[in-house]
Backbone as numpy.savetxt, mean C-alpha at the origin, in Angstrom:
# Nx Ny Nz CAx CAy CAz Cx Cy Cz
16.06 -0.29 -19.59 15.93 -0.40 -18.15 17.22 -1.01 -17.61
17.73 -0.42 -16.56 18.99 -0.89 -15.97 18.74 -1.70 -14.69
19.83 -2.13 -14.08 19.74 -2.95 -12.87 19.08 -2.20 -11.72
19.35 -0.92 -11.62 18.74 -0.10 -10.57 17.22 -0.09 -10.74
16.75 0.06 -11.98 15.30 0.05 -12.23 14.69 -1.29 -11.83
15.37 -2.38 -12.18 14.85 -3.71 -11.82 14.77 -3.87 -10.30
15.79 -3.38 -9.61 15.78 -3.46 -8.14 14.66 -2.60 -7.57
14.46 -1.43 -8.15 13.40 -0.53 -7.67 12.03 -1.15 -7.90
11.85 -1.81 -9.02 10.58 -2.49 -9.30 10.33 -3.58 -8.25
11.37 -4.35 -7.93 11.22 -5.39 -6.90 10.86 -4.77 -5.55
11.50 -3.66 -5.21 11.19 -2.98 -3.95 9.75 -2.47 -3.96
9.31 -1.96 -5.11 7.94 -1.48 -5.22 6.95 -2.61 -4.95
7.14 -3.75 -5.60 6.21 -4.86 -5.40 6.28 -5.42 -3.98
7.43 -5.34 -3.33 7.53 -5.73 -1.92 6.69 -4.78 -1.07
6.71 -3.49 -1.40 5.89 -2.51 -0.68 4.41 -2.80 -0.91
4.03 -3.09 -2.13 2.63 -3.43 -2.44 2.20 -4.63 -1.60
3.02 -5.66 -1.56 2.69 -6.86 -0.79 2.57 -6.55 0.70
3.50 -5.78 1.22 3.47 -5.42 2.64 2.22 -4.61 2.97
1.86 -3.70 2.09 0.67 -2.88 2.32 -0.61 -3.71 2.21
-0.63 -4.68 1.31 -1.78 -5.57 1.20 -1.96 -6.35 2.51
-0.86 -6.89 3.03 -0.93 -7.63 4.28 -1.36 -6.72 5.43
-0.86 -5.50 5.46 -1.27 -4.56 6.50 -2.76 -4.26 6.39
-3.23 -4.07 5.18 -4.65 -3.79 4.95 -5.52 -4.92 5.48
-5.14 -6.14 5.21 -5.90 -7.29 5.71 -5.85 -7.36 7.23
-4.69 -7.10 7.80 -4.52 -7.15 9.25 -5.32 -6.05 9.94
-5.30 -4.85 9.37 -5.99 -3.72 10.00 -7.48 -3.67 9.69
-7.91 -4.38 8.67 -9.33 -4.45 8.31 -9.71 -5.92 8.17
-9.77 -6.61 9.31 -9.98 -8.06 9.28 -11.30 -8.49 8.64
-12.31 -7.62 8.69 -13.58 -7.97 8.04 -13.37 -8.13 6.53
-12.54 -7.29 5.96 -12.24 -7.40 4.53 -11.51 -8.70 4.24
-10.56 -9.05 5.10 -9.84 -10.31 4.92 -10.81 -11.48 4.93
-11.72 -11.48 5.89 -12.71 -12.55 5.98 -13.57 -12.58 4.72
-14.02 -11.42 4.28 -14.85 -11.33 3.07 -14.12 -11.91 1.86
-12.81 -11.69 1.80 -12.00 -12.18 0.68 -11.58 -13.64 0.84
-12.02 -14.27 1.94 -11.73 -15.68 2.14 -10.47 -15.97 2.92
-9.87 -14.96 3.53 -8.66 -15.13 4.33 -9.08 -15.23 5.80
-8.99 -16.41 6.41 -9.50 -16.60 7.77 -8.53 -16.20 8.89
-7.36 -15.69 8.56 -6.35 -15.43 9.60 -6.80 -14.46 10.67
-7.71 -13.57 10.34 -8.10 -12.52 11.28 -9.58 -12.60 11.67
-10.15 -13.79 11.56 -11.58 -13.96 11.85 -11.95 -13.62 13.28
-10.97 -13.59 14.17 -11.26 -13.32 15.58 -11.13 -11.84 15.93
-11.06 -10.96 14.92 -10.82 -9.54 15.19 -11.80 -8.66 14.43
-11.85 -7.40 14.87 -12.59 -6.35 14.18 -11.64 -5.18 13.93
-11.97 -4.35 12.97 -11.18 -3.15 12.69 -11.17 -2.25 13.92
-10.00 -1.74 14.25 -9.85 -0.81 15.37 -10.17 0.59 14.86
-11.26 1.15 15.37 -11.68 2.50 14.95 -11.37 3.55 16.02
-10.46 3.22 16.91 -10.07 4.19 17.94 -9.33 5.36 17.29
-9.36 6.53 17.90 -8.63 7.68 17.34 -7.15 7.38 17.13
-6.56 6.62 18.04 -5.14 6.28 17.91 -4.88 5.40 16.69
-5.74 4.43 16.47 -5.57 3.54 15.32 -5.78 4.29 14.01
-6.76 5.17 13.98 -7.01 5.97 12.78 -5.82 6.86 12.49
-5.28 7.49 13.52 -4.10 8.35 13.36 -2.90 7.54 12.86
-2.71 6.36 13.40 -1.60 5.51 12.96 -1.76 5.13 11.49
-2.97 4.82 11.06 -3.20 4.49 9.64 -2.93 5.70 8.76
-3.33 6.88 9.21 -3.09 8.10 8.44 -1.59 8.35 8.31
-0.85 8.17 9.39 0.61 8.35 9.34 1.24 7.37 8.36
0.79 6.13 8.42 1.34 5.10 7.53 1.05 5.45 6.07
-0.15 5.90 5.77 -0.49 6.27 4.40 0.41 7.39 3.90
0.69 8.37 4.75 1.59 9.47 4.37 3.01 8.97 4.15
3.46 8.04 4.99 4.80 7.46 4.83 4.91 6.70 3.52
3.90 5.92 3.21 3.92 5.15 1.96 3.91 6.09 0.77
3.09 7.13 0.82 3.05 8.09 -0.28 4.42 8.75 -0.45
5.08 9.10 0.62 6.42 9.69 0.52 7.39 8.73 -0.14
7.31 7.46 0.21 8.18 6.46 -0.43 7.87 6.35 -1.91
6.59 6.38 -2.26 6.21 6.28 -3.67 6.66 7.50 -4.45
6.56 8.67 -3.85 6.97 9.90 -4.52 8.47 9.93 -4.80
9.24 9.18 -4.03 10.69 9.14 -4.21 11.11 8.19 -5.33
10.18 7.45 -5.87 10.49 6.47 -6.93 10.37 7.13 -8.29
11.38 6.90 -9.12 11.33 7.34 -10.52 10.97 6.13 -11.37
9.72 6.06 -11.78 9.23 4.91 -12.55 9.15 5.20 -14.04
9.76 6.27 -14.49 9.60 6.69 -15.89 10.17 5.68 -16.89
11.16 4.90 -16.50 11.76 3.93 -17.43 11.23 2.51 -17.24
10.26 2.36 -16.37 9.72 1.03 -16.11 8.89 0.54 -17.30
8.76 -0.78 -17.44 7.85 -1.32 -18.45 6.42 -0.83 -18.19
5.65 -0.75 -19.24 4.31 -0.17 -19.17 3.43 -0.80 -18.08
3.44 -2.11 -17.99 2.60 -2.79 -17.00 3.00 -2.40 -15.57
4.29 -2.38 -15.31 4.76 -2.00 -13.98 4.47 -0.53 -13.70
4.63 0.30 -14.71 4.35 1.73 -14.54 2.86 1.94 -14.22
1.99 1.21 -14.88 0.55 1.32 -14.61 0.25 0.89 -13.17
0.83 -0.21 -12.73 0.64 -0.65 -11.35 1.12 0.42 -10.38
2.27 1.00 -10.66 2.81 2.07 -9.82 1.86 3.26 -9.79
1.42 3.70 -10.96 0.53 4.87 -11.04 -0.76 4.64 -10.26
-1.36 3.47 -10.40 -2.61 3.17 -9.70 -2.40 3.10 -8.19
-1.32 2.45 -7.78 -1.03 2.32 -6.36 -0.75 3.69 -5.75
0.04 4.49 -6.44 0.34 5.84 -5.94 -0.94 6.67 -5.85
-1.79 6.59 -6.86 -3.04 7.35 -6.86 -3.90 6.97 -5.66
-3.94 5.70 -5.33 -4.71 5.24 -4.17 -4.24 5.96 -2.90
-2.94 6.11 -2.74 -2.41 6.76 -1.55 -2.56 8.28 -1.63
-2.47 8.85 -2.80 -2.71 10.29 -2.94 -4.14 10.63 -2.52
-5.08 9.83 -2.97 -6.50 10.05 -2.62 -6.70 9.86 -1.12
-6.11 8.82 -0.56 -6.26 8.56 0.87 -5.71 9.71 1.70
-4.53 10.19 1.36 -3.91 11.28 2.12 -4.68 12.58 1.93
-5.16 12.83 0.74 -5.94 14.06 0.48 -7.25 14.05 1.26
-7.76 12.87 1.56 -9.02 12.76 2.28 -8.91 12.97 3.78
-7.70 13.20 4.26 -7.51 13.37 5.71 -7.62 14.82 6.08
């Protein structure tokens, strides 16, 4: 594994973290259920505009994931990548 791979792995985990935070923000009931009180004063926005925005974001994330070459990554990181990518493939296919 070279320096580029290490940088790509760091970028991948930054994306995972950003998406986790977005998920909690956009689905505040889940955040509350998981013990995160930051969004206790909100509910999930189920408006057509919000749903469309989430769908666009999922497609953008999947495109970013598809551009990553994780073939030389350590097994644990590769597994995390594969699972995360699969989650977005399923989400996009369901639209």
